[in-house]
C-alpha positions as CSV (number, residue, x, y, z in Angstrom):
1,M,0.2,-0.2,-0.1
2,P,1.2,3.3,-0.8
3,I,2.3,5.8,1.8
4,P,-0.5,8.4,2.8
5,P,-0.4,11.3,0.9
6,G,1.8,14.0,2.1
7,Y,3.3,11.7,4.2
8,I,7.0,10.7,3.8
9,L,9.8,8.3,4.7
10,R,13.0,7.8,5.0
11,H,15.6,7.2,7.8
12,P,16.2,8.3,11.0
13,V,18.8,10.9,12.2
14,A,19.9,11.4,16.0
15,A,18.1,14.6,16.4
16,D,14.6,12.4,15.7
17,L,15.0,10.0,18.6
18,P,13.1,12.0,21.2
19,A,10.3,12.9,19.0
20,A,10.5,8.9,17.7
21,Q,10.4,7.5,21.5
22,A,7.5,9.7,22.2
23,V,5.4,7.8,19.2
24,L,6.6,4.1,21.0
25,D,5.5,5.5,24.1
26,A,2.0,7.1,22.4
27,A,1.4,3.8,20.6
28,E,2.3,1.4,23.8
29,S,-0.3,3.3,25.9
30,H,-3.1,3.7,23.3
31,D,-2.7,-0.3,23.0
32,A,-2.2,-0.9,26.6
33,G,-4.8,1.4,27.8
34,E,-3.1,3.5,30.3
35,P,0.2,5.5,30.2
36,R,3.1,3.6,29.4
37,S,6.5,2.4,27.8
38,P,8.0,0.0,25.8
39,E,10.9,-2.2,25.8
40,Q,12.8,-0.5,23.4
41,E,14.6,2.7,24.4
42,L,15.7,3.9,21.1
43,A,18.6,6.2,22.8
44,T,20.6,2.8,23.8
45,E,19.5,1.0,20.5
46,W,21.2,4.1,18.4
47,K,24.2,3.3,20.4
48,D,24.7,-0.2,20.0
49,P,27.5,-1.4,16.8
50,G,25.1,-4.0,16.1
51,R,22.1,-1.6,15.0
52,H,22.2,0.0,11.6
53,P,19.5,2.8,11.5
54,E,20.5,4.3,8.0
55,T,19.5,1.0,6.8
56,D,16.9,-1.0,8.7
57,W,15.2,1.8,10.5
58,W,12.6,4.5,9.5
59,V,10.6,7.4,10.1
60,A,6.7,8.4,9.0
61,V,7.0,12.3,8.6
62,S,3.4,13.3,8.3
63,P,2.7,16.3,6.7
64,C,2.8,19.1,9.1
65,G,6.7,17.6,10.1
66,S,6.0,15.2,12.9
67,I,6.9,11.6,13.3
68,A,3.6,9.7,12.6
69,G,5.1,6.1,12.5
70,V,8.8,4.2,13.2
71,V,10.1,0.6,11.7
72,L,13.0,-0.4,13.2
73,L,14.1,-3.9,11.4
74,W,17.2,-6.3,12.9
75,P,18.0,-8.3,10.0
76,E,20.1,-11.0,12.1
77,T,18.2,-12.5,14.9
78,A,19.5,-15.6,15.7
79,G,19.7,-16.1,12.3
80,E,16.2,-14.9,11.2
81,V,15.2,-11.4,10.4
82,S,12.6,-9.2,13.1
83,A,10.9,-6.4,12.7
84,D,8.2,-4.1,14.7
85,H,6.2,-0.8,13.6
86,Y,4.8,1.8,15.9
87,V,1.7,4.2,14.3
88,H,1.2,7.4,16.5
89,P,-2.6,7.2,17.1
90,A,-3.9,10.0,15.8
91,H,-2.6,9.1,12.7
92,R,-4.2,5.3,12.8
93,G,-6.6,4.6,10.0
94,L,-5.3,6.2,7.3
95,G,-3.4,3.1,6.1
96,L,0.0,4.1,7.1
97,G,0.7,0.9,9.4
98,D,0.5,-1.5,5.8
99,A,2.8,1.2,4.2
100,L,5.6,0.5,6.8
101,L,5.1,-3.3,6.8
102,D,5.6,-3.0,2.7
103,I,9.1,-0.9,3.8
104,I,9.5,-4.2,6.7
105,E,9.1,-6.7,4.1
106,A,10.8,-4.8,1.0
107,R,14.0,-4.4,3.2
108,A,13.6,-8.3,4.1
109,A,13.5,-9.4,0.3
110,E,17.0,-7.7,0.4
111,L,18.6,-9.5,3.4
112,P,20.5,-13.3,2.3
113,S,17.4,-15.9,2.4
114,R,19.3,-18.7,3.7
115,R,21.0,-19.0,7.2
116,Q,24.3,-20.7,7.3
117,D,23.1,-24.3,7.5
118,G,21.1,-23.4,4.9
119,A,17.9,-23.5,5.9
120,A,15.2,-20.5,5.2
121,R,15.3,-17.3,7.1
122,R,11.6,-16.5,7.9
123,L,10.7,-12.9,8.7
124,I,9.0,-12.8,12.5
125,V,6.8,-9.5,14.0
126,W,4.3,-9.3,16.7
127,C,0.9,-8.8,17.2
128,E,-0.9,-8.3,20.2
129,D,-4.1,-10.8,20.0
130,T,-6.6,-7.4,20.4
131,D,-5.6,-6.1,17.1
132,S,-7.6,-6.8,14.6
133,V,-6.2,-4.4,11.9
134,R,-2.5,-6.0,12.4
135,R,-4.0,-9.1,12.4
136,T,-6.1,-9.1,9.0
137,S,-3.1,-7.0,7.7
138,L,-0.6,-9.9,8.4
139,D,-3.3,-12.8,7.7
140,A,-3.4,-11.4,4.2
141,R,0.3,-11.0,3.8
142,G,1.1,-14.7,4.3
143,F,2.4,-14.4,8.3
144,A,1.3,-17.2,10.4
145,P,1.4,-17.3,14.3
146,V,3.7,-20.0,15.5
147,R,4.0,-18.8,20.0
148,Q,2.4,-16.7,21.8
149,F,4.5,-14.0,24.3
150,Y,2.6,-13.0,27.3
151,E,2.8,-9.1,29.6
152,M,2.2,-10.3,33.1
153,A,1.6,-8.3,35.7
154,M,1.4,-8.1,39.8
155,D,0.5,-5.1,42.0
156,L,2.8,-4.2,44.1
157,R,0.6,-2.3,46.8
158,D,0.3,-5.2,48.9
159,E,3.0,-6.5,50.8
160,P,5.0,-9.5,48.2
161,P,5.4,-13.2,50.0
162,H,8.7,-13.0,51.9
163,A,11.2,-14.8,49.5
164,S,12.5,-18.5,50.5
165,W,15.8,-19.8,49.8
166,P,16.9,-22.8,49.0
167,A,19.7,-24.5,51.4
168,G,23.1,-22.8,50.4
169,V,21.8,-20.1,48.1
170,E,22.6,-16.7,49.2
171,P,21.1,-13.3,48.2
172,V,23.9,-10.9,47.9
173,P,23.2,-7.2,45.9
174,F,25.1,-6.4,42.6
175,R,28.5,-5.6,43.4
176,P,30.0,-2.5,40.4
177,C,33.3,-3.7,39.1
178,V,33.4,-7.1,40.5
179,D,30.1,-8.8,39.3
180,E,29.5,-7.7,35.8
181,K,31.2,-10.3,33.8
182,N,29.9,-13.1,36.1
183,V,26.4,-12.1,35.4
184,W,27.1,-11.8,31.5
185,A,28.4,-15.1,31.5
186,A,25.5,-16.6,33.2
187,D,23.0,-14.7,30.6
188,G,24.5,-16.1,27.7
189,E,24.0,-19.7,29.4
190,A,20.9,-19.7,30.8
191,F,19.3,-18.0,27.8
192,S,20.9,-20.1,24.9
193,E,18.2,-22.5,24.7
194,H,15.6,-19.7,24.5
195,F,13.6,-18.5,21.1
196,L,15.5,-16.0,19.2
197,Y,18.3,-16.0,21.5
198,Q,20.9,-13.9,20.1
199,A,24.4,-14.0,22.1
200,R,26.1,-10.4,22.2
201,G,29.4,-9.5,23.9
202,Y,30.4,-7.9,26.9
203,D,30.0,-4.5,26.0
204,A,26.4,-4.7,23.9
205,W,25.6,-6.7,27.5
206,R,26.8,-3.4,29.3
207,L,25.4,-1.1,27.0
208,H,22.0,-2.2,26.9
209,H,22.2,-3.5,31.3
210,L,24.2,-0.8,32.9
211,E,24.3,1.8,30.4
212,A,20.9,2.5,29.3
213,G,18.8,5.5,30.3
214,D,16.8,3.7,33.1
215,A,19.6,1.0,34.3
216,D,19.7,0.8,38.2
217,P,22.3,-2.2,39.3
218,T,20.6,-1.1,42.8
219,L,17.8,-3.3,42.1
220,W,19.5,-6.2,41.2
221,W,19.7,-9.7,42.7
222,L,22.4,-12.5,42.5
223,A,21.8,-15.9,44.1
224,W,25.4,-17.2,44.7
225,D,25.8,-21.2,45.9
226,G,29.4,-20.4,47.6
227,A,31.5,-19.2,44.6
228,E,28.9,-20.4,41.9
229,L,26.4,-17.5,40.6
230,A,23.1,-19.7,40.5
231,G,20.8,-16.6,39.2
232,Y,20.4,-13.4,39.0
233,V,17.2,-11.1,38.6
234,I,17.2,-6.8,36.9
235,P,14.7,-5.0,37.7
236,V,13.9,-1.6,36.5
237,R,11.6,1.5,37.5
238,G,10.6,3.4,35.4
239,E,7.4,5.9,35.2
240,H,4.7,4.1,34.9
241,G,5.7,1.1,36.5
242,A,8.2,-1.7,37.2
243,E,9.4,-4.1,35.0
244,I,11.7,-7.4,35.5
245,G,14.0,-7.3,32.9
246,D,16.0,-10.4,32.9
247,L,15.5,-13.1,35.0
248,A,17.6,-16.3,34.8
249,V,18.8,-19.2,36.6
250,R,21.4,-21.3,35.1
251,K,20.6,-25.2,34.6
252,P,22.1,-26.9,37.6
253,W,20.1,-24.8,40.3
254,R,16.7,-25.1,38.1
255,G,13.6,-26.4,39.6
256,R,14.6,-25.5,43.3
257,G,12.7,-22.4,43.5
258,V,16.3,-19.9,43.0
259,G,13.9,-18.1,40.2
260,R,10.7,-17.6,43.0
261,A,12.8,-16.4,45.4
262,L,14.9,-14.2,43.1
263,L,11.7,-12.6,41.7
264,L,10.3,-12.2,45.4
265,A,12.9,-10.4,46.8
266,A,13.1,-8.2,43.2
267,F,9.5,-7.2,44.0
268,A,10.3,-6.6,47.6
269,T,12.9,-3.8,46.6
270,L,10.6,-2.3,44.0
271,R,8.0,-1.8,46.6
272,D,10.4,-0.3,48.9
273,R,11.4,2.0,46.3
274,G,8.2,3.1,45.5
275,S,6.7,0.9,42.6
276,T,3.1,0.0,42.8
277,V,3.4,-2.3,40.0
278,V,6.0,-4.8,37.9
279,R,5.7,-6.5,34.9
280,L,7.4,-8.5,32.6
281,Y,7.3,-10.0,29.4
282,V,7.4,-14.1,29.2
283,D,7.6,-16.6,25.9
284,A,4.6,-18.8,26.8
285,Q,6.4,-21.7,25.4
286,N,9.2,-20.9,27.6
287,V,11.2,-24.3,27.7
288,T,11.9,-23.3,31.4
289,G,8.5,-23.3,32.3
290,A,9.0,-19.4,33.9
291,V,5.0,-19.0,33.4
292,R,4.6,-21.3,36.5
293,V,7.2,-19.9,38.5
294,Y,5.5,-15.9,37.8
295,E,2.9,-17.1,38.7
296,A,3.3,-18.8,41.7
297,A,4.8,-15.9,42.7
298,G,1.4,-14.0,42.3
299,M,1.4,-12.3,39.1
300,H,-0.9,-12.8,36.2
301,V,-1.1,-12.6,32.5
302,A,-2.5,-9.2,31.7
303,R,-1.4,-8.8,27.7
304,S,-1.0,-11.6,24.9
305,F,1.1,-11.2,21.8
306,D,1.3,-13.5,18.8
307,V,4.6,-14.0,16.9
308,M,4.0,-14.4,13.8
309,E,6.2,-15.5,10.9
310,K,6.7,-15.7,7.0
311,P,9.3,-17.5,5.1
312,L,11.3,-15.1,3.2
313,A,11.1,-15.7,-0.5
314,L,14.2,-17.1,-1.9
315,N,17.4,-15.1,-3.7
């Protein structure tokens, strides 16, 4: 579908980031039904040398000069191509969303269509299960749902249960200049089996976890079993609530209650800091059974997103 009359598409420059982030925030707030911010922090993403805004990001500029839409494409996500797009609520209903999907598909068609192992690559996007407009468009384009992600939430105005730690496992706050490499290594080990896991080097991990605008390592908890890091939790506080950015337990310590204890420790810390709600995003088919852990800690499914995919045309 052509872009609506008067709108233009171009790659962003650094000066566009605040306005582009405002589009993401407005879209997320509209879709969630309350003031919210999405997981993506564009200022941090921009600094990541693995991102290429000059070829893989776009902004849609309205006739009055404001940014009305944003496209983010990741050309290498665990061997696949993934993308997302956002349209400001004030500019919906004009066909702009379909025009942004056209851009995504056109860019994906320029990329290699096979992985290094010879398998066909897939283009992956997300669609909230209540977004019938986007879902209809994706269905018509040949995308199919392959799994679900949940947003789970918990009200922190009531005191959460006390964390109970397995024998031999000790909770310790994160120690700057001491624990960084341990957490990074545990991150790679614990998440290696997860859907769309993409390994990243220490500098990229540090950028997204310690140098991001909302990073606060004083909220982190690490679970130690002697000299071994069994797991960790990375909470984040924001203007519209807190989020569990990462929760990981290494394989030898799974099934012993370490994950639940880390989660409850994070809840208590966030509540003490003034947060009234905490959320997280989780793969509903997570291989570690994370959904059950979160439910056992008192969280509930608040929103559901379908992961939609289609094979890239062979080139």
